C-alpha positions in Angstrom: 70.9 155.7 -12.3 67.4 156.0 -11.6 64.9 154.5 -14.4 63.5 157.8 -15.4 66.8 159.5 -15.9 68.1 156.3 -18.4 65.1 156.6 -20.1 64.9 160.1 -20.4 61.3 160.8 -19.4 59.5 164.2 -19.2 56.3 165.2 -18.6 53.8 164.8 -21.5 55.3 161.3 -22.1 53.6 158.0 -22.7 55.7 154.9 -22.2 54.5 151.4 -23.6 56.4 148.7 -22.5 56.1 145.5 -24.2 58.2 142.2 -23.9 59.0 140.2 -20.4 61.0 140.1 -17.9 60.1 142.8 -15.2 57.3 144.9 -17.0 55.3 145.3 -13.8 58.4 145.8 -11.6 59.5 148.1 -14.2 55.9 150.2 -14.3 56.2 150.2 -10.4 59.8 151.6 -10.0 59.0 154.2 -12.7 55.9 155.1 -11.1 57.5 155.9 -7.9 60.2 157.8 -9.2 58.3 160.1 -11.4 55.7 160.6 -8.3 58.6 161.6 -6.1 59.3 164.2 -8.5 56.3 165.7 -8.4 54.6 164.5 -11.6 51.2 162.9 -11.8 51.5 159.4 -12.9 48.5 157.4 -14.5 49.3 153.5 -15.2 46.8 151.4 -17.4 47.2 148.8 -19.8 45.9 148.0 -23.6 45.4 144.4 -22.8 44.6 143.2 -19.4 46.4 143.1 -16.1 46.1 140.2 -13.5 44.2 141.0 -10.5 47.3 140.2 -8.2 49.0 143.1 -10.5 46.7 145.7 -9.0 48.0 144.5 -5.4 51.3 146.1 -6.5 50.4 149.4 -6.8 49.4 152.1 -4.0 45.8 152.8 -5.9 43.2 151.4 -8.9 40.4 152.6 -10.3 37.9 150.8 -12.3 36.4 153.5 -15.2 36.3 156.4 -13.0 34.4 159.4 -13.4 36.7 162.4 -14.4 36.6 164.1 -11.2 37.4 160.7 -9.2 40.4 160.2 -11.4 41.9 163.8 -10.8 41.2 163.7 -7.4 43.0 160.5 -7.0 46.2 161.8 -9.2 46.2 164.8 -7.1 47.1 162.7 -3.7 50.7 162.5 -5.2 50.9 158.7 -5.6 50.8 156.6 -9.1 47.1 155.2 -10.1 46.3 152.5 -11.9 43.0 152.5 -14.2 41.6 149.7 -16.0 37.9 149.7 -17.6 36.5 146.8 -15.7 37.2 143.7 -13.9 36.5 140.1 -15.1 36.6 138.1 -11.6 35.9 134.9 -13.4 39.3 135.1 -15.5 40.8 136.8 -12.5 41.7 139.8 -14.8 41.3 143.5 -14.9 40.7 144.7 -18.9 42.4 147.9 -20.3 41.3 150.4 -22.9 41.6 150.4 -26.5 44.7 152.0 -27.8 43.0 154.8 -29.4 41.1 155.9 -26.0 44.8 155.9 -23.9 45.1 159.7 -25.6 42.0 161.0 -23.8 43.9 160.2 -20.1 46.9 162.8 -21.0 44.7 165.8 -19.7 44.6 164.3 -16.2 48.0 162.8 -15.6 51.7 164.4 -16.4 52.8 160.9 -17.6 51.3 157.8 -18.8 52.8 154.3 -18.3 50.7 151.7 -20.1 51.5 147.6 -20.4 51.1 146.8 -23.9 51.2 142.9 -23.3 51.4 139.9 -21.2 54.0 137.4 -20.6 52.9 135.0 -18.0 55.6 136.0 -15.7 58.3 134.5 -18.1 61.9 136.0 -19.1 61.5 136.4 -22.6 58.6 136.9 -24.9 57.6 136.2 -28.6 54.5 138.4 -29.8 51.7 136.7 -31.2 50.4 138.3 -34.5 48.0 140.9 -32.5 50.9 141.9 -29.9 52.2 144.2 -28.6 49.2 146.8 -28.7 51.0 150.4 -28.7 49.0 153.3 -28.5 49.7 155.6 -31.3 50.3 158.4 -28.8 53.2 156.5 -27.2 56.5 158.7 -27.1 58.5 155.9 -26.1 58.3 152.1 -26.4 60.3 150.0 -23.9 60.9 146.3 -24.8 61.9 144.6 -21.9 63.6 140.8 -21.3 65.0 139.4 -18.3 68.8 138.3 -18.5 68.0 135.0 -16.4 67.1 133.3 -19.6 70.0 133.1 -21.2 71.8 129.4 -21.4 68.3 128.1 -21.1 66.7 126.1 -23.4 63.7 127.6 -25.7 60.5 126.0 -24.1 57.3 127.2 -22.3 59.1 127.7 -18.5 61.3 130.3 -20.3 59.6 131.7 -23.1 56.1 132.7 -23.6 55.3 131.2 -27.0 58.4 129.4 -27.7 56.6 128.1 -30.8 56.5 131.5 -32.0 59.9 132.4 -31.5 61.3 129.2 -32.7 59.2 129.6 -35.8 60.4 133.5 -36.2 63.8 132.7 -36.0 64.0 129.1 -37.4 65.1 127.1 -34.3 64.3 124.0 -33.3 62.1 123.7 -29.9 64.6 123.3 -27.2 67.4 125.0 -28.5 69.7 127.2 -26.1 68.5 130.6 -25.5 72.4 132.4 -26.3 72.7 136.1 -26.5 72.8 136.0 -30.0 69.5 134.3 -30.2 68.1 136.8 -27.7 69.4 139.7 -29.8 67.8 138.3 -33.3 64.5 138.0 -31.3 64.6 141.8 -30.1 65.7 143.2 -33.5 63.2 141.2 -35.4 60.4 143.1 -37.2 57.9 141.1 -35.6 59.4 141.2 -32.3 58.5 143.0 -29.2 58.9 146.6 -30.8 56.4 145.7 -33.6 53.8 148.4 -34.0 55.6 151.3 -32.4 55.0 154.3 -33.8 57.6 155.8 -36.2 58.0 159.2 -33.7 58.6 156.9 -30.7 61.6 156.4 -29.1 62.6 152.8 -28.7 64.5 151.3 -25.6 65.7 147.5 -24.6 65.3 147.3 -20.9 67.5 144.1 -20.2 66.6 143.1 -16.6 68.5 140.8 -14.3 72.2 142.0 -14.6 72.3 140.7 -11.1 71.7 137.2 -11.8 74.4 137.1 -14.7 77.6 135.1 -13.4 80.6 137.0 -13.8 82.9 134.3 -15.2 80.6 132.2 -17.8 82.3 132.6 -21.4 78.5 132.1 -22.9 76.1 134.2 -21.0 78.2 136.0 -18.5 78.8 139.9 -17.7 81.4 140.9 -20.6 79.2 138.8 -23.1 76.1 140.8 -22.1 78.0 143.9 -22.2 78.8 143.1 -25.8 75.2 142.2 -26.4 74.1 145.6 -24.9 76.6 147.5 -27.7 75.6 145.5 -30.4 71.8 146.1 -30.0 72.8 150.0 -29.2 73.9 150.0 -32.5 71.3 148.9 -34.2 69.3 151.7 -36.0 66.0 151.1 -34.6 66.6 151.7 -31.0 67.7 154.9 -29.0 69.5 153.0 -26.3 69.9 149.6 -24.3 69.4 149.6 -20.4 71.2 147.0 -18.4 69.1 146.7 -15.4 68.6 145.2 -12.0 65.1 146.5 -11.3 65.0 144.8 -7.7 68.3 146.6 -6.5 70.0 150.0 -6.1 71.1 151.5 -8.5 68.1 150.2 -11.0 70.0 151.1 -14.3 73.5 150.0 -13.9 74.4 151.3 -17.4 73.1 152.6 -20.4 74.2 151.9 -23.9 73.5 154.1 -26.8 75.0 155.5 -30.1 78.1 157.7 -29.8 80.1 159.7 -32.4 83.3 160.9 -32.0 83.9 164.1 -33.5 87.7 165.1 -34.6 88.3 169.1 -34.8 90.9 169.7 -37.1 89.6 172.7 -39.6 91.9 175.2 -38.0 94.3 176.9 -40.1 97.7 176.7 -37.7 98.5 179.9 -38.0 101.1 179.8 -35.1 102.5 176.7 -36.0 103.4 178.0 -39.6 102.4 175.4 -41.9 99.4 173.0 -41.7 100.0 170.8 -38.5 97.7 168.4 -39.5 100.6 166.8 -41.8 103.4 167.3 -39.3 104.5 163.9 -39.0 104.2 162.0 -35.5 106.1 158.7 -35.3 106.3 158.5 -39.1 102.6 159.3 -39.8 100.6 162.7 -40.1 99.5 163.9 -36.8 96.1 164.3 -37.8 95.9 160.8 -38.9 97.2 159.8 -35.7 94.5 161.6 -33.8 91.8 160.1 -35.9 93.2 156.6 -35.4 92.8 157.1 -31.6 89.0 158.3 -32.1 88.5 155.0 -34.1 90.1 152.9 -31.3 87.7 154.0 -29.1 84.2 152.5 -28.4 82.3 154.7 -30.6 79.6 153.8 -33.4 81.1 156.5 -36.3 84.0 158.9 -36.4 83.6 162.4 -38.0 86.6 164.7 -39.1 85.5 168.0 -39.3 87.9 170.0 -41.8 88.4 173.6 -43.0 91.5 175.3 -43.9 94.2 173.3 -45.8 91.0 171.2 -46.6 92.8 169.7 -50.1 96.0 168.9 -48.2 94.6 167.5 -45.2 91.4 165.2 -46.7 93.8 162.8 -48.6 95.7 161.8 -45.2 92.6 160.1 -44.2 92.1 158.4 -47.4 91.4 154.7 -46.3 90.1 155.1 -42.9 86.0 154.7 -41.7 85.7 158.2 -41.1 83.3 160.7 -42.2 84.9 164.1 -43.7 82.8 167.2 -43.1 84.1 170.2 -44.9 83.6 173.6 -42.6 83.9 176.6 -44.7 83.6 179.0 -41.9 86.5 177.6 -40.1 87.9 181.3 -39.1 84.8 181.6 -36.8 86.5 179.6 -34.6 86.2 176.0 -33.0 82.5 176.2 -32.2 81.6 176.4 -36.2 83.5 173.1 -36.2 81.8 171.3 -33.2 78.4 172.8 -35.1 78.9 171.1 -38.5 80.2 167.7 -36.5 77.1 167.6 -34.4 75.1 168.1 -38.3 76.8 165.1 -39.1 76.0 162.7 -36.4 74.2 159.7 -37.1 70.4 159.6 -36.1 69.6 158.7 -32.5 73.0 159.9 -31.3 72.8 159.9 -27.7 76.5 161.8 -27.0 79.1 163.6 -28.9 82.8 162.7 -27.9 85.0 165.5 -29.0 88.6 165.1 -30.2 91.3 167.5 -30.8 93.1 167.0 -34.2 96.6 168.1 -32.3 96.5 165.8 -29.4 98.1 162.8 -30.5 99.4 161.4 -27.1 96.4 160.4 -25.2 96.8 157.8 -22.8 95.9 154.2 -23.5 92.4 153.3 -22.0 91.4 156.9 -21.4 88.5 157.2 -23.4 87.1 153.5 -22.6 87.3 154.9 -19.0 85.2 157.9 -20.0 82.5 155.8 -22.0 82.1 153.5 -19.0 81.8 156.5 -16.8 79.1 158.0 -19.3 77.1 154.6 -19.6 76.9 154.7 -15.7 76.0 158.4 -15.1 74.5 159.5 -18.2 76.2 163.0 -16.9 75.8 165.7 -19.0 79.3 166.2 -19.6 82.3 163.5 -19.2 85.8 165.3 -18.9 89.4 164.1 -18.1 91.4 166.2 -15.7 95.1 166.2 -14.5 95.8 167.4 -10.8 93.0 169.5 -11.0 93.2 171.0 -14.6 90.7 170.1 -17.3 91.8 168.4 -20.6 90.9 167.1 -23.6 88.9 164.9 -25.3 85.5 165.8 -23.8 82.1 163.7 -24.0 78.7 165.7 -24.1 75.4 163.9 -23.7 72.8 164.5 -26.2 70.8 166.9 -23.7 73.4 169.4 -24.2 73.4 169.3 -28.1 71.2 172.3 -28.5 73.2 174.3 -26.0 76.5 173.3 -28.1 74.7 174.4 -31.3 74.2 177.9 -30.0 77.9 178.4 -28.9 79.8 181.0 -30.9 83.5 182.1 -31.2 86.7 180.1 -30.6 85.5 178.3 -27.3 84.1 175.5 -28.3 82.1 173.4 -25.5 84.1 175.1 -22.6 81.4 177.6 -22.3 79.1 175.0 -20.9 81.4 173.9 -18.3 80.3 176.3 -15.5 76.7 176.0 -16.1 76.9 172.3 -15.6 79.9 172.5 -12.9 77.7 170.2 -10.4 77.1 167.5 -12.7 80.2 167.0 -14.5 81.7 163.4 -14.2 85.4 163.3 -14.1 87.8 161.1 -15.1 91.2 161.3 -13.4 93.9 160.7 -16.3 97.8 161.9 -16.9 99.3 165.1 -17.9 99.0 164.1 -21.6 95.4 165.4 -21.6 96.7 168.7 -21.2 99.2 168.6 -24.4 98.4 169.5 -27.4 100.1 171.3 -30.5 100.4 174.9 -31.3 103.9 175.5 -32.2 106.9 173.5 -33.6 108.4 173.3 -30.7 105.4 172.0 -28.9 106.4 168.6 -31.1 
């Protein structure tokens, strides 16, 4: 997917890039994507650019008058702006962080480099770094995956002594995925100083250079690293990238909430179907176990009718139980209750039905993988052209889901986003639920 899609960039955003392992490449790529979409993009720094970096961009201006800047941005190409040139040091000097907001009236999107890395794949910030403007809407912390497995030394890490001190390591220690995770999550790491309201992303570049079969730092280990980092409460998402190739972002890992809808009164069944035994255990518990087996960050179970009877059967399971007193308003009311209960920074909601105990093995994993690779607004299974359940909805549709009423749930959005649905082919089990006793 495009980098702009993975970072959810929109007009009015200010993105500050920190860390190492591809910041300039990311700036150049993102600027090209956004200008191709018709946006005016201004690039600058709160520290310094190397003069050779200026050659990576189509145009640059030094302390331009407002009229010159407006004219340059109207030409349909990104513009780099710096305050002055220091020819002796070979550096272009940027702007103080509190002046970055002055550029917002000229450009649709501002891209800011918040520190330097001496072209190393990993960086430990000095005490004065990174320099992040208070107007930043996004802070994108970068690291190069090709550093994994190498020793902690100057040709791999910019400021290795600081990294060793931060993490309690010895110089020359191997830079393992666990060590990289500790650096990226450290309060004095590349996100230090991020504005509280800014979205924080990790951009792990160089996936194309990761050996597939390496047990220590191979692809499977890197994917586990991304999932672990994405679960951290400070970060919105983790992007696994190969910025020199297409697609630039291979997968985007974010927090996913599974929501089990089980608030109905089971009128057609004649008794609480949540309690009906399926293979020796209540059907609702079986359905919740399927949600817990998925690669999600939390499981929310929405109960309503028969709450006093159904809640106890979930005892001992690591789930969040939500009571929906207005269950008679239909499935949409339960859906809204589940969304309101999601953890902060949830990127997608995966809706399960409480009366669908026979989902095919591996289906949820395939759906989540498809979502991570596409960021499609809807990921849904189908069998022989028929849509089934469960269904995953991206965060971009949460507001629309909150406005749905009646018993149709998320089905109301399928027609609106028909061309953007990511379908996952599955067996007939996705069409099966329990409405009547004979369905068992």
